[in-house]
C-alpha positions in Angstrom: -197.7 82.5 -21.5 -195.5 81.3 -24.4 -195.3 82.6 -27.8 -198.0 81.2 -30.3 -196.4 78.2 -31.9 -193.2 78.6 -30.6 -191.5 75.2 -29.2 -188.4 73.9 -28.2 -186.4 72.2 -30.8 -187.0 68.5 -30.4 -184.0 66.1 -29.8 -184.9 64.1 -33.1 -184.1 67.6 -35.0 -180.6 67.7 -36.5 -180.3 71.4 -35.4 -181.0 70.1 -31.7 -178.0 71.0 -29.2 -177.9 69.4 -26.1 -176.0 72.3 -24.5 -178.2 75.1 -26.0 -181.7 76.0 -24.9 -182.9 76.3 -28.6 -186.6 77.1 -30.0 -188.3 76.8 -32.9 -189.9 80.1 -34.1 -193.4 80.3 -35.7 -191.5 80.4 -39.2 -189.6 77.2 -38.5 -186.5 79.3 -37.6 -184.1 78.2 -34.6 -183.5 80.9 -32.1 -181.8 81.3 -29.0 -183.3 81.1 -25.4 -182.8 85.1 -25.3 -184.5 85.7 -28.6 -187.4 83.3 -27.2 -187.8 85.1 -24.0 -187.6 88.7 -25.9 -190.8 87.4 -27.8 -192.4 86.0 -24.9 -192.2 89.3 -23.0 -193.0 91.6 -25.9 -196.3 89.9 -26.0 -196.7 91.3 -22.3 -195.7 94.7 -23.3 -192.3 94.6 -22.2 -189.5 95.9 -24.6 -186.9 93.0 -23.7 -185.9 90.5 -21.3 -183.3 93.0 -20.2 -186.1 95.8 -19.7 -188.2 93.0 -17.4 -184.9 92.3 -15.7 -183.9 95.9 -15.1 -187.3 96.5 -13.5 -187.6 93.2 -11.4 -184.3 92.1 -10.5 -184.1 90.9 -6.8 -180.4 91.4 -6.8 -180.4 94.7 -8.1 -183.3 96.2 -6.6 -183.4 95.5 -2.8 -186.7 97.5 -2.4 -188.7 95.1 -4.7 -186.7 92.2 -3.1 -188.1 93.3 0.3 -191.4 93.6 -1.1 -191.3 90.1 -2.9 -190.3 88.6 0.5 -193.1 90.2 2.3 -195.7 89.1 -0.2 -194.2 85.3 -0.3 -194.7 85.3 3.3 -198.1 86.7 3.7 -199.7 84.8 1.0 -197.8 81.4 1.0 -197.3 81.9 -2.7 -193.6 81.0 -4.1 -191.4 84.0 -4.7 -190.8 82.7 -8.0 -194.5 82.6 -9.0 -194.9 86.1 -7.6 -192.0 87.3 -9.6 -193.0 85.8 -13.0 -193.2 88.4 -15.7 -197.0 89.7 -16.1 -197.9 88.5 -12.6 -200.3 90.2 -10.5 -198.1 90.9 -8.2 -195.5 92.7 -10.4 -198.4 94.8 -12.0 -199.5 95.9 -8.9 -196.0 96.8 -7.5 -195.5 98.7 -10.7 -198.5 100.9 -10.2 -197.4 101.4 -6.4 -194.0 102.5 -7.5 -195.3 104.9 -10.2 -197.2 106.3 -7.8 -194.5 107.1 -5.9 -195.6 104.7 -2.9 -198.3 107.5 -2.2 -200.2 107.4 1.2 -204.0 107.8 -0.3 -206.0 105.3 1.4 -207.7 104.4 -1.9 -204.5 104.6 -4.1 -202.5 102.0 -6.0 -200.0 101.4 -2.9 -202.7 100.8 -0.6 -204.3 98.3 -3.5 -201.1 96.9 -3.5 -200.3 96.4 0.4 -204.0 94.8 0.5 -203.0 92.3 -2.4 -200.0 91.3 -0.4 -201.9 91.1 3.0 -200.4 93.6 4.6 -203.3 96.2 5.0 -207.0 95.7 5.5 -209.3 96.3 2.5 -211.8 97.9 4.6 -209.3 100.2 6.2 -209.9 103.9 5.3 -206.9 105.5 7.2 -204.0 106.9 4.9 -201.2 104.4 4.1 -198.3 104.8 6.9 -200.3 106.4 9.4 -199.6 103.1 11.5 -203.5 101.9 11.2 -203.3 98.9 9.0 -206.9 98.1 9.7 -206.5 95.0 11.4 -207.9 94.8 14.9 
């Protein structure tokens, strides 16, 4: 989701640079790609692009990367789509992580596992008991 009325600087604009990714703000001010990314992510509730990257960097957070791989294998959705800011996967992962990956059968971790196809939605057993609910 792009911020309203933000757009790339057109090639016909004298401020256009082929080596830089520049955007025009709603006030028609030229801004960098990083400033654009910050504005886009702030609309989704993040403090900045750096804040998003700290939370969801697959290279810095190996646990996140493992869940991302598992989700892409079980759902046939491209990992890049899953890892996008504001994706259902990221929202569910945050809720599961904030619950400390609890074993409550109706908790956020159980919902996360159901979403990525690793747990049967009808299962009533605690998470981690070995019973995924699949026959």
